[in-house]
C-alpha positions as a LaTeX table, in Angstrom:
\begin{tabular}{lrrr}
\hline
Residue & $x$ (\AA) & $y$ (\AA) & $z$ (\AA) \\
\hline
Met1 & 47.80 & 73.10 & 71.57 \\
Thr2 & 44.91 & 71.88 & 73.68 \\
Leu3 & 41.49 & 71.21 & 72.25 \\
Ser4 & 38.53 & 72.80 & 73.88 \\
Pro5 & 36.23 & 70.16 & 75.41 \\
Tyr6 & 33.47 & 71.75 & 73.35 \\
Ala7 & 35.37 & 71.21 & 70.10 \\
Ala8 & 35.55 & 67.45 & 70.54 \\
Pro9 & 32.88 & 66.26 & 72.98 \\
Gly10 & 33.39 & 62.75 & 74.29 \\
Ile11 & 37.14 & 62.72 & 73.62 \\
Pro12 & 39.14 & 62.60 & 76.85 \\
Gln13 & 41.35 & 65.63 & 77.36 \\
Ala14 & 44.92 & 65.42 & 78.66 \\
Arg15 & 45.42 & 67.06 & 82.03 \\
Asn16 & 48.26 & 68.63 & 83.95 \\
Ile17 & 50.50 & 65.94 & 85.31 \\
Ser18 & 53.46 & 65.88 & 87.67 \\
Met19 & 55.83 & 63.35 & 89.19 \\
Ser20 & 53.67 & 63.34 & 92.32 \\
Leu21 & 50.57 & 62.46 & 90.31 \\
Ile22 & 52.43 & 59.72 & 88.43 \\
Glu23 & 53.76 & 58.33 & 91.71 \\
Lys24 & 50.28 & 58.36 & 93.24 \\
Tyr25 & 48.87 & 56.27 & 90.39 \\
Val26 & 51.81 & 53.83 & 90.33 \\
Cys27 & 51.63 & 53.32 & 94.10 \\
Ala28 & 47.89 & 52.72 & 93.93 \\
Ala29 & 48.28 & 50.22 & 91.09 \\
Phe30 & 50.83 & 48.19 & 93.04 \\
Asp31 & 49.24 & 48.70 & 96.48 \\
Gln32 & 52.17 & 50.59 & 98.02 \\
Ser33 & 52.25 & 53.81 & 100.03 \\
Val34 & 53.99 & 56.89 & 98.71 \\
Lys35 & 55.87 & 57.20 & 102.00 \\
Gln36 & 57.28 & 53.68 & 101.64 \\
Val37 & 58.30 & 54.28 & 98.04 \\
His38 & 60.23 & 57.40 & 99.09 \\
Ser39 & 62.07 & 55.44 & 101.78 \\
Lys40 & 65.52 & 53.98 & 101.19 \\
Ser41 & 64.08 & 50.45 & 101.33 \\
Arg42 & 65.25 & 48.02 & 98.67 \\
Lys43 & 62.22 & 45.73 & 98.81 \\
Ala44 & 61.49 & 44.52 & 95.30 \\
Glu45 & 57.94 & 45.87 & 95.14 \\
Leu46 & 59.06 & 49.34 & 96.31 \\
Val47 & 61.98 & 49.42 & 93.89 \\
Met48 & 59.65 & 48.48 & 91.05 \\
Cys49 & 57.28 & 51.35 & 91.94 \\
Arg50 & 60.19 & 53.80 & 92.01 \\
Gln51 & 61.52 & 52.54 & 88.69 \\
Leu52 & 58.15 & 52.69 & 86.96 \\
Thr53 & 57.51 & 56.19 & 88.31 \\
Met54 & 60.88 & 57.30 & 86.95 \\
Leu55 & 60.16 & 55.68 & 83.57 \\
Leu56 & 56.74 & 57.32 & 83.30 \\
Gly57 & 58.18 & 60.66 & 84.40 \\
Arg58 & 60.74 & 60.39 & 81.63 \\
Glu59 & 58.16 & 59.38 & 79.00 \\
Leu60 & 55.22 & 61.57 & 79.95 \\
Leu61 & 56.95 & 64.66 & 81.30 \\
His62 & 60.16 & 64.46 & 79.25 \\
Leu63 & 62.16 & 65.15 & 82.40 \\
Gly64 & 65.92 & 64.92 & 82.51 \\
Tyr65 & 67.60 & 62.31 & 84.66 \\
Arg66 & 68.81 & 64.96 & 87.10 \\
Asp67 & 65.25 & 66.17 & 87.68 \\
Ile68 & 63.99 & 62.63 & 88.13 \\
Gly69 & 66.84 & 61.89 & 90.53 \\
Glu70 & 66.06 & 65.01 & 92.57 \\
Phe71 & 62.48 & 63.82 & 93.04 \\
Tyr72 & 63.79 & 60.70 & 94.80 \\
Ala73 & 66.85 & 62.42 & 96.38 \\
Thr74 & 69.30 & 60.42 & 94.30 \\
Asp75 & 71.76 & 61.16 & 91.52 \\
His76 & 71.23 & 61.13 & 87.77 \\
Ala77 & 73.12 & 57.83 & 87.29 \\
Thr78 & 70.70 & 56.02 & 89.59 \\
Ala79 & 67.78 & 57.55 & 87.71 \\
Met80 & 69.27 & 56.41 & 84.38 \\
His81 & 69.77 & 52.88 & 85.71 \\
Ser82 & 66.23 & 52.78 & 87.13 \\
Val83 & 64.63 & 53.91 & 83.88 \\
Gln84 & 66.64 & 51.32 & 81.94 \\
Arg85 & 65.69 & 48.53 & 84.37 \\
Ala86 & 62.01 & 49.51 & 84.14 \\
Gln87 & 62.20 & 49.48 & 80.34 \\
Asp88 & 63.90 & 46.06 & 80.43 \\
Arg89 & 61.13 & 44.72 & 82.67 \\
Met90 & 58.49 & 46.04 & 80.29 \\
Asp91 & 60.24 & 44.32 & 77.38 \\
Thr92 & 60.42 & 40.95 & 79.14 \\
Glu93 & 57.31 & 40.90 & 81.35 \\
Ser94 & 54.07 & 41.44 & 79.47 \\
Asp95 & 52.02 & 41.99 & 82.64 \\
Ile96 & 54.25 & 44.91 & 83.65 \\
Ala97 & 53.96 & 46.40 & 80.15 \\
Glu98 & 50.18 & 46.01 & 80.32 \\
Asn99 & 50.05 & 47.74 & 83.72 \\
Val100 & 52.22 & 50.60 & 82.50 \\
Asn101 & 50.05 & 51.15 & 79.43 \\
Glu102 & 46.92 & 51.21 & 81.62 \\
Leu103 & 48.63 & 53.64 & 83.99 \\
Lys104 & 49.50 & 55.96 & 81.10 \\
Gly105 & 45.81 & 56.21 & 80.17 \\
Lys106 & 44.79 & 56.83 & 83.76 \\
Ile107 & 47.47 & 59.43 & 84.34 \\
Leu108 & 46.96 & 61.33 & 81.09 \\
Phe109 & 43.19 & 61.21 & 80.83 \\
Gly110 & 41.90 & 60.07 & 84.22 \\
Leu111 & 40.41 & 56.94 & 82.65 \\
\hline
\end{tabular}
């Protein structure tokens, strides 16, 4: 159920989101291009963007690992590993967790 903007003025409304939108925000936050992130490069900063995009896709869109893997032309096992690595990084690195929480607000509500 979605609230009408007239029913609750001043409260940000969730919007339609997709993996492409999530990827756009993650790439912008970490100053990477979408084209580079979709490459097969294993540079740490590109891998991190891919992993965080997969994690946010799993959390915000409730996508299955196969669907997430298809977005990056990889298999479900790689998607599972990437999501787990991103979650591990969030648990151990507070700055990554902070960035992800900010990204969630931006992605969901355009804040």
